C-alpha positions in Angstrom: 16.7 11.4 -8.9 17.6 14.4 -6.7 21.1 15.6 -6.0 22.2 16.7 -2.8 24.3 20.0 -2.8 26.1 20.6 0.6 26.7 24.3 1.8 26.6 25.4 -2.0 26.7 29.5 -1.9 24.6 30.0 -5.1 21.9 28.6 -3.1 22.0 30.5 0.0 18.9 32.4 -0.8 16.9 28.9 -0.4 19.5 27.3 2.3 20.1 30.1 4.7 23.3 29.8 6.5 25.0 26.9 5.1 26.9 24.5 7.6 27.8 21.0 7.8 24.5 20.1 9.3 22.3 21.6 6.6 21.7 20.3 3.0 19.9 21.6 0.2 18.3 19.3 -2.6 17.2 20.1 -6.2 15.1 18.0 -8.2 12.4 17.6 -10.7 11.5 16.3 -14.1 11.3 17.5 -17.6 8.7 15.7 -20.0 7.7 16.3 -23.7 6.2 14.3 -26.4 3.8 14.1 -29.3 -0.1 13.3 -28.6 -3.6 13.9 -28.4 -5.6 13.9 -25.4 -8.7 12.1 -24.7 -11.6 14.3 -25.5 -9.6 16.7 -27.7 -9.1 17.0 -31.5 -5.8 18.8 -31.0 -2.5 17.0 -31.6 1.0 18.4 -31.1 3.9 18.7 -28.6 2.7 18.2 -24.9 3.8 17.5 -21.3 2.4 14.3 -20.2 3.7 14.2 -16.6 3.5 17.8 -15.3 7.2 19.2 -15.7 8.6 20.7 -12.4 11.7 22.0 -10.6 11.7 21.6 -6.6 14.1 22.7 -3.7 14.2 21.3 -0.3 16.4 21.6 2.8 17.0 19.9 5.9 18.7 21.3 8.8 20.0 19.6 11.9 18.8 21.5 14.9 20.2 18.9 17.5 18.6 16.4 19.8 17.1 14.7 16.7 15.0 17.8 15.7 15.3 19.0 12.1 14.1 22.1 10.3 12.6 21.3 6.8 11.0 23.0 3.9 10.2 22.5 0.4 9.0 24.5 -2.9 8.2 23.5 -6.3 7.5 25.1 -9.5 5.1 23.8 -12.4 6.2 24.8 -15.6 5.4 24.0 -19.8 8.7 23.1 -20.9 7.3 23.6 -24.5 7.1 27.4 -24.1 9.0 28.0 -20.9 5.6 29.6 -19.4 4.6 28.8 -15.9 2.0 26.0 -15.6 -0.3 28.1 -12.9 -0.5 31.6 -11.7 0.8 30.2 -8.4 4.5 30.1 -9.2 4.8 27.7 -6.6 2.3 25.6 -7.7 3.4 22.1 -6.8 3.9 23.1 -2.9 5.2 25.5 -0.6 5.7 24.3 3.0 8.0 24.8 6.2 8.1 22.3 9.1 9.8 20.3 11.8 10.4 16.6 12.2 12.0 14.4 14.8 11.1 11.4 16.6 7.4 12.5 16.8 7.1 12.5 13.2 6.7 15.7 10.9 4.6 18.9 11.1 4.3 20.9 8.3 2.7 24.0 7.5 1.8 25.7 4.3 0.4 24.2 0.9 1.0 20.5 0.1 -0.6 17.3 -1.3 -3.5 16.1 0.8 -2.8 12.9 2.8 -5.5 11.0 1.1 -3.6 11.8 -2.1 -0.2 11.1 -1.5 -0.6 8.1 0.8 -3.5 6.2 -1.4 -5.2 8.1 -4.1 -1.6 8.2 -5.9 -0.3 4.7 -5.1 -2.5 2.2 -7.3 -2.8 3.8 -10.7 0.2 2.0 -12.9 0.7 5.0 -15.0 1.1 7.2 -11.5 -1.2 9.9 -12.8 0.5 10.6 -15.9 0.2 10.4 -19.8 -3.2 9.9 -21.6 -3.5 6.7 -19.9 -3.9 7.6 -16.4 -6.4 5.9 -14.5 -6.4 7.9 -10.8 -8.9 10.9 -11.9 -11.7 8.3 -12.5 -10.8 5.2 -10.4 -9.8 7.1 -7.3 -12.5 10.2 -7.4 -10.0 12.9 -8.4 -11.4 14.1 -11.4 -14.3 16.4 -12.2 -16.1 13.8 -13.9 -15.6 11.6 -11.0 -17.6 13.8 -8.7 -15.0 16.1 -7.6 -15.2 15.0 -4.0 -11.4 14.9 -3.5 -8.4 17.5 -4.1 -4.8 16.9 -4.7 -3.7 19.7 -2.7 -4.9 22.0 0.2 -3.5 25.5 1.0 -3.2 27.2 4.2 -3.0 23.9 5.9 -1.6 21.9 8.5 -0.1 18.3 8.2 1.3 15.8 10.4 3.0 12.6 9.2 4.4 9.5 11.0 6.0 6.0 10.1 7.1 3.0 12.0 7.3 -0.7 11.5 5.7 -0.7 8.1 2.8 1.7 9.1 2.5 5.1 7.8 -0.1 7.8 9.0 -0.8 11.3 7.8 -3.7 14.0 8.4 -4.3 17.5 7.3 -6.4 20.3 7.8 -7.1 23.5 5.7 -9.0 26.8 6.3 -12.6 27.2 5.3 -13.4 29.8 2.9 -10.4 29.2 0.5 -10.1 26.9 -2.2 -6.9 24.7 -2.8 -5.0 27.6 -4.4 -5.4 29.7 -1.6 -8.3 31.8 -3.0 -11.1 33.1 -1.3 -14.2 30.8 -2.1 -17.5 31.0 -0.5 -18.2 27.3 -1.7 -15.8 25.9 0.9 -18.2 25.9 3.9 -16.1 23.6 5.9 -12.7 23.2 6.9 -11.2 20.7 4.1 -9.4 17.7 5.9 -8.2 14.3 5.1 -6.3 11.4 6.9 -4.8 8.1 5.5 -2.9 5.0 6.8 -1.0 2.5 4.9 0.9 -0.8 5.7 3.4 -2.4 3.7 5.3 -5.8 4.3 7.2 -7.3 1.7 5.5 -7.4 -1.7 2.3 -6.5 -0.1 0.8 -2.8 0.3 -2.5 -1.6 1.9 -4.1 1.9 2.1 -7.0 3.6 3.3 -8.0 7.2 3.5 -11.1 9.4 4.0 -11.3 13.2 2.8 -13.9 16.1 3.4 -13.1 18.6 0.6 -14.7 21.5 2.4 -18.1 21.7 0.6 -21.5 21.2 2.4 -21.8 17.4 1.1 -18.7 16.3 -0.7 -16.7 13.4 1.0 -14.7 10.6 -0.1 -13.4 7.4 1.2 -10.6 5.4 -0.9 -9.2 2.0 -0.4 -5.8 0.8 -2.3 -3.8 -2.6 -2.7 -0.7 -3.5 -4.5 0.9 -6.7 -4.6 3.9 -8.0 -6.3 3.6 -11.6 -7.2 7.2 -12.1 -8.6 8.9 -11.5 -12.0 8.5 -7.8 -11.8 4.7 -8.4 -12.2 2.5 -6.1 -9.7 -1.4 -6.2 -9.4 -3.0 -3.0 -8.2 -6.6 -2.1 -7.5 -8.5 0.8 -5.9 -12.0 1.7 -4.7 -13.7 5.0 -4.0 -17.0 5.8 -2.4 -18.5 8.8 -1.4 -20.9 11.9 -2.4 -20.6 14.9 -4.4 -21.5 18.2 -3.4 -24.7 18.2 -4.5 -25.4 14.8 -2.5 -25.1 12.5 -5.5 -23.6 9.1 -4.6 -20.0 8.5 -5.9 -18.7 4.8 -7.0 -15.4 4.5 -8.3 -13.0 1.7 -8.8 -9.7 0.8 -10.8 -7.6 -2.4 -11.3 -4.4 -2.5 -13.1 -1.0 -4.4 -13.3 2.5 -3.5 -14.6 5.2 -6.0 -15.5 8.7 -4.7 -15.7 11.4 -6.9 -17.7 14.9 -5.5 -18.3 14.6 -2.0 -18.9 11.0 -2.0 -20.0 7.7 -1.5 -18.1 4.5 -2.7 -19.6 1.4 -0.9 -18.4 -2.2 -1.7 -18.1 -5.4 -0.8 -16.3 -9.2 0.1 -16.2 -11.2 2.3 -14.3 -14.5 3.3 -14.1 -16.4 6.3 -12.2 -20.2 6.3 -11.5 -21.9 9.4 -10.3 -25.6 9.0 -9.1 -26.8 6.4 -11.5 -24.7 7.5 -14.6 -21.3 6.1 -15.7 -19.2 9.3 -16.2 -15.9 7.6 -17.3 -14.8 4.2 -18.5 -11.1 4.6 -19.3 -9.0 1.7 -20.5 -5.0 2.6 -20.4 -2.3 0.7 -22.1 1.4 1.8 -22.4 5.1 0.6 -22.4 7.8 2.8 -20.9 11.7 1.9 -22.0 14.4 3.3 -19.3 17.5 4.9 -21.1 19.0 5.2 -17.8 18.1 5.3 -14.1 16.7 9.1 -14.9 15.6 9.0 -18.6 12.9 7.0 -20.4 11.2 6.9 -23.6 7.2 6.3 -23.3 4.1 5.3 -25.5 0.6 5.4 -24.0 -2.8 4.9 -25.5 -6.3 5.6 -23.6 -9.7 5.5 -24.3 -12.9 6.4 -22.7 -15.6 4.3 -23.8 -18.4 6.6 -22.1 -17.5 9.6 -24.5 -19.4 9.8 -28.0 -16.7 11.5 -29.7 -13.1 11.9 -29.5 -13.0 8.8 -27.2 -9.2 8.0 -27.6 -5.9 9.6 -26.8 -2.0 8.8 -27.1 1.5 10.0 -26.5 5.0 9.3 -27.3 7.5 11.1 -25.6 10.7 11.5 -23.5 11.0 12.2 -19.6 14.1 12.9 -17.7 14.1 13.1 -13.9 16.8 14.7 -11.8 
């Protein structure tokens, strides 16, 4: 949960000149537990959810126009090191928003990822039980035809009446960290649209990750049937950069009862004629408060011949 800080002098380096029309937010999460990843024999303390620290700001410019920005650092909380050589590896962007929507410049999540690919996994892409890598085409074993972020990008978002739409485009010749990459022969781009009404949510996206052949279309669905029980499904269809066919799918559910959340799902990725991943995930997350939870998860990839299973037991605090 993010806490808004108004005109706080200690944050003037991020907020600029503070005023009644400006606000700065600080947020993030810290996650650590004991576990073992699928495909590994190593057991020990690990971060299962991507610990982070982020800052954001909104300044009212008048007439409904606002200036906005966001920066996010990813870290390894077990030893205090950065999770990437990019210090603001989560995102770093600045933009304007108003009745026309929002326009952003910089490094940020792709429209496909944020609106669709990350919306159907019952584990939200976290822990050893996460399914979006296989079921929505995000992992290397799933064909690698989708990216989580674009650097050097321009993005547009708008929402109205239950509908949301976003589109983004980046520079060719550079990868998603901003480094020069000759394999990015096209301008990477993606677009996504969603519709939400009561218990129902539907999303559709398409992405070209910038290679000569890679592209991916995703469809996502969620439906809450009552009693805290939510059904989830996702599909991915596209081609790899070597023109192999990608077919992915994900089915899952979670059931919230009291402070507990039981999660279950299954995801399959097929590249060409080969099934590269078949992952079963199950977990139980228990809220100690609105910001802190305990979790236990199990994942199994039946395609692997060794080290098929993974598990984790941990604590996560959001702020």
